[in-house]
C-alpha positions, 0 to 999 in steps of 0.5 A: 288378399289377392297379393302373394306376399312373401317373406324372409323367414330367419327360422329356414333362411328364405323366403316364404309365402305368407300364411296366417294360421288362422286367416284373415287374422294374424298374431304379430309380436315385436319385442319393444323397448327396455325403458331406462333411457331416450329412444335412440336411432337404433330403436327407431329402425324395428319401430319403423320396420314392424310399424311397416309390415302391420300397416302393409297387413291391414291394407292387405285387409288382415285383421291384426293383433299386433303386440309390442311389450315394455321391457320393465324389470329381468333385463340386467346390464350383463347379458351373462345373468349378473349385474343390476336390473337396468332400470333399477341401477338408473332409479338407484342413480336418479333416486327415484323409484323403478316405476317412475323410470319406467312410466318417464321413458315409455311416455318419451318413447311414445312420443318419439314414435308418434313424430315418427308416426308409428302406430301404436300396437293393439297390445303393449303390455309391460313385463312387471304385469305379467309376472304370474304367467311367466311363474306359469312357464317356469313350473312347466320347464321345471315339470319337464325336467328343462329347468333346474333350481341353484341357491334360490335362482331358476335356470333353463338346462340348455344341455337337458333340452338340446338332448330332445330338441335343436337349440341354436336353430335360430342363430345358427349355434351349434351346442357341441361348441358351446360345450366344447368351449365352456367346460373349463368354467364348470364350477365357478357359478350357480349355473350348470353351464355358462350358456344356461340362461335365468328364469327367475333370480334370486334378488340381492338384499339391495335389490329393489325390484322383487316379487315373491315366489316359491323360489325365493324373492326375486325377479323374472329373466329377461327372456321369459317375458316375451314367451309368456306375453305372446302366448297370452295374447296371440295363443300357443301358436302365433304367426309372426315374431320380429325384431332386431338382428341383435335380439336373434341370439340369445333373446329369440333363441331362447324364446323358442327353447323355453315355448318347446321346452314348456309346451312341447312346440314352437310358438312362432310361424315366422321369425322377422329380423331387421338389420342394424345400424352404424354411423359413418361406417362404426357401430353406434355407442355412447363410448364412440361419441356416437350416439344419437337419441330421437330427441336430439336427431330432430333438434340437431342437438347433436355434435355428430349432426350437421343440422335437425332432420325431421321425423319424416325425413328420418322415417324416409331414409330408413325406407330407402333400405331393405329392412334386412340391409345394414344401414350407414348413417351419414349426414350426407344420406340424411340430406339425400333423404330430405331432399328426396322426400320433399320432392315426393310430397310435391309431386303428391301435392301436384296430382290435383293440378293435373287435367284429364283428357279423352285418353292416356297415354300413361299406364297406371296400372304397370306401376301399380303391379311394379309398386305392389310386387315390390311390396309382396318381394319380402317388403322391398321399399327401396324397390317400391320406392324407385317405382314411385319415383319413376311415377313422379316423372310420369306425375310431372309430364302430366303436369306440363302436359307432355303426357296424357291421362283419362279421369278414371286412371288419374283417379287411380293414380291418386288413390295408389300414391295416397294409399302407398305413400301415407297408408303404407309407408307411413309418410306424412307432409310436414308442411301441412303439420307446420301450417296447422300449427300456426294456425294453431297459435293463431287461435289460441292468441286471438282467444286468449287476447280476448280474455285479456280484454275481458279482465280488463272490463271486469267480465270475470265470467268471460275470462274464466271460461276462455281459460277453462274451455283452453284447459278441457283441451289440453291448453294450460293458460299463464298469465305474464306481466307482459301478457300471457303463455300458453302450452299444450299438455295433453 
């Protein structure tokens, strides 16, 4: 861990040297999805950003506990603490149990993340599984007079909190401005002020998702889950909390207030936020007709797309921009990323074809230093990729004999590319994957042809054994009038 990693701390609005609270252990918490629909392009950016951070910290030999939650209760369709729960609404429309909705879209989210080569977190807690912990935080806030009850609901008292602590320090909001702009709403709500936020909501009679409490049958507020779960798994103080820029206010601002109000100190040392994605200069939204789910991105079945784009093309496209910069999607940009990704993969594959010499006319150490300097400068992946493409020119020159390299330097070059491109950037050669799938298809077809021959010969034991063994491997076999069909089921 000789590298000096600097990360931009949103709280202090500057780059700071990363110094874990209990090195070499690092606690990382990232806000995960609300699972009431398919993951879209906007979900991919925080997933890839913090997967990159997770991978790089691990590469630097830190022991990382990465927690990414699943929001499955408490996120209302209106962020003003009104309206239906997003998952409950989906369940009502589909005539399903809410947890059926949760499981279905959680599984699809995981599939999309696997396609993008995003590693699973160390722990993936659900809000609905931590109701007791959330109630405990509410009790503390009530005891400390930073919360109040109103008609069976509990609200955080932002004005009372601001008399002792600074509310708005993360987002730059000023409590004086909030008060001045909302005083006229007094008496029109069960809240003292419209900017107070729900910690516990009394459930309406038709509300499906509810839990008993001393205050009412109800459900926790959206902001509360992350405060409760992050501190349960990472401790009262932990290193990094991350998410999309859209979560900075109100979600993360409210988290700071809850943790400080309950425990008298802030929980998070470094706040990190990735910027947003636009599509041809516009914010992505269903109403604008430019909404792209990851599934349709990979299949090409979307009117916004001119073609299908592979998961690694999407990942490489996102890594070409710094995580704190806005990123504009366009078909031209994706096509350029596709070409660049293939060029990089071709160069890496060519490394094994280079012949070593007695001397080197290239500097692998210089390339390595520049590459790590880019990563250590707040994960500056566009600069890193630029250096890697400078290295591609080097590889091509070595390949045709214009430059020379010793055997030890060649091994260092191979290690550098495979470590940074595959392990840290999380890219993988999709060409190999296609070849593996083709080989798998041939092997299974051979086995099933053998099974059919066994059936014709009335060798039922062999036929059943082949089918049972394939089933155990997660491959379902279906006999048809024309022969057979098969699919991977796990």
